[in-house]
C-alpha positions in Angstrom: -3.3 -59.3 -3.0 -0.6 -59.2 -0.3 0.2 -55.6 -1.4 -3.4 -54.5 -1.1 -3.7 -56.0 2.4 -0.4 -54.3 3.4 -1.6 -50.9 2.2 -4.9 -51.2 4.0 -3.0 -52.3 7.2 -0.6 -49.3 6.9 -3.5 -46.9 6.3 -5.4 -48.1 9.3 -2.4 -47.9 11.5 -1.1 -44.5 10.1 -4.4 -42.7 10.1 -6.5 -42.5 13.2 -9.7 -41.6 11.4 -9.0 -41.5 7.6 -12.4 -40.0 6.6 -12.8 -37.4 9.3 -12.7 -33.7 8.6 -9.8 -31.7 9.9 -10.2 -28.5 11.9 -10.4 -25.2 10.0 -7.1 -23.4 9.8 -7.0 -19.6 9.6 -5.1 -18.3 6.6 -1.5 -17.3 7.2 -1.0 -13.5 7.6 2.4 -13.7 5.9 2.5 -11.2 3.0 -0.5 -9.2 4.4 -4.1 -9.7 4.0 -6.1 -9.6 0.8 -7.6 -6.5 -0.8 -10.1 -4.8 1.3 -13.1 -3.2 -0.5 -12.8 0.5 0.0 -16.1 0.8 1.9 -14.5 2.5 4.9 -11.7 5.2 5.0 -9.5 2.9 7.1 -9.7 0.3 4.3 -7.8 2.8 2.1 -5.0 3.1 4.7 -4.8 -0.7 5.1 -4.7 -1.3 1.4 -2.0 1.4 1.1 0.3 -0.6 3.4 -0.5 -3.9 1.8 0.1 -2.6 -1.8 3.5 -1.2 -0.8 4.5 -4.4 1.0 3.3 -6.6 -1.9 4.7 -4.2 -4.6 1.3 -4.3 -6.2 0.9 -1.2 -8.5 -2.7 -2.0 -9.5 -3.8 -2.3 -5.9 -2.0 0.9 -5.1 -3.5 2.8 -7.9 -7.1 1.6 -7.2 -7.0 3.9 -4.1 -6.7 7.1 -6.1 -9.3 9.1 -8.0 -8.5 8.6 -11.7 -10.7 11.1 -13.5 -13.9 9.2 -13.5 -14.6 9.9 -9.8 -12.7 13.1 -9.6 -9.2 14.5 -10.1 -6.4 13.2 -7.7 -3.8 15.9 -6.7 -0.5 15.4 -5.0 0.9 18.5 -3.3 4.6 18.0 -2.7 6.5 19.5 0.2 7.6 23.1 -0.6 11.4 22.5 -0.5 11.1 19.7 -3.0 8.7 21.6 -5.3 11.2 24.4 -5.5 13.9 22.0 -6.6 11.6 19.9 -8.8 9.0 22.1 -10.4 7.5 19.1 -12.3 6.0 18.1 -8.9 3.7 21.1 -9.1 1.4 19.3 -11.6 1.2 15.8 -10.1 -1.9 13.8 -10.7 -3.0 10.2 -11.3 -0.9 9.7 -14.5 2.3 10.8 -12.7 1.4 8.7 -9.7 1.0 5.7 -11.9 4.3 6.3 -13.6 6.0 6.7 -10.2 4.7 3.6 -8.5 5.4 1.4 -11.5 8.9 2.7 -11.8 9.5 2.4 -8.1 8.4 -1.2 -8.0 10.4 -2.0 -11.1 13.6 -0.9 -9.3 12.9 -2.9 -6.2 14.9 -6.1 -6.3 12.9 -9.2 -5.4 14.6 -9.7 -2.1 14.6 -6.1 -1.0 12.3 -4.4 1.4 9.3 -2.1 0.7 7.4 -1.0 3.8 5.2 1.9 4.9 4.1 2.8 8.5 1.5 5.4 9.3 0.6 6.9 12.6 -2.8 8.7 12.5 -2.4 12.0 14.3 -5.7 13.6 13.1 -8.9 12.5 11.5 -12.0 14.2 10.5 -14.6 11.7 9.3 -17.7 13.0 7.5 -20.4 11.4 5.4 -18.8 11.9 2.0 -15.3 13.1 2.9 -12.6 12.2 5.4 -9.3 13.9 6.2 -6.4 12.2 7.8 -3.2 13.7 9.2 -0.5 11.0 9.2 3.1 10.7 10.2 4.7 8.3 7.9 7.9 6.3 7.5 8.6 4.7 4.1 11.4 2.3 3.3 11.9 1.3 -0.3 15.3 -0.4 -1.0 15.4 0.4 -4.7 18.5 0.3 -6.9 18.6 4.0 -8.0 21.7 5.4 -6.2 20.8 9.1 -6.1 17.3 8.7 -4.9 16.6 8.3 -1.1 15.5 4.9 0.1 14.0 6.1 3.3 11.4 8.9 3.7 9.6 10.4 6.7 7.2 13.2 7.0 3.6 14.2 7.5 0.9 13.5 5.0 -2.6 15.0 4.8 -4.9 12.7 2.9 -8.3 13.8 1.8 -10.5 10.9 0.9 -13.9 11.2 -0.9 -16.7 8.7 -1.0 -18.2 8.1 -4.5 -21.8 7.6 -5.3 -21.2 3.8 -5.2 -19.8 4.1 -1.6 -16.1 3.6 -2.5 -13.5 5.7 -0.7 -10.6 7.0 -2.7 -7.7 9.5 -2.2 -8.6 12.8 -3.8 -5.8 15.0 -2.3 -2.4 14.2 -0.7 -0.3 17.0 0.8 3.3 16.0 1.8 5.1 18.0 4.5 8.7 17.9 5.7 9.1 17.2 9.4 12.8 16.5 9.6 15.5 18.3 7.6 17.8 15.3 7.8 15.4 12.8 6.3 13.9 12.8 2.8 10.2 13.2 2.2 8.0 11.0 0.0 8.0 14.0 -2.5 11.8 13.5 -2.9 11.4 9.8 -3.7 8.7 10.7 -6.2 10.9 13.3 -7.8 13.6 10.7 -8.3 11.5 8.5 -10.5 
């Protein structure tokens, strides 16, 4: 009985209002936000960043046409295509193999990060084109594959009949001879 009285006394002293509701707390933004439905072209870009940071291949691949909606095409930069002819036929399957391999070679404590700067956008009802400067850092463990890439990407997004935006076409361009492009990282995997 003395123990029960002691517990009630401690609860009444330690808690100002034991049964009151606490204030709502916003979720932490650490690790990025959740998946955004692809109902707007900007959602694709945001999910692109989140999927790289989280190393989430499924999230990454959901942003590309996969044959049902259309046929995704990656057009590598010219210099890399000349060195790596296999990049001339790059579609969804190759994109899937690449991103799964890349993420599997990223140690748990290493960085994976992408930054975009929109330099051009043409937004239409069923199609959007972005021109983006990008910077990618992926600290993977493959010694002869670049970990940093920078360049210019042209992304063509299409809206499906169910109002979902997906990447249909991606052209990669070299902007700096001293820095690798995304195409070179893809070629290494």
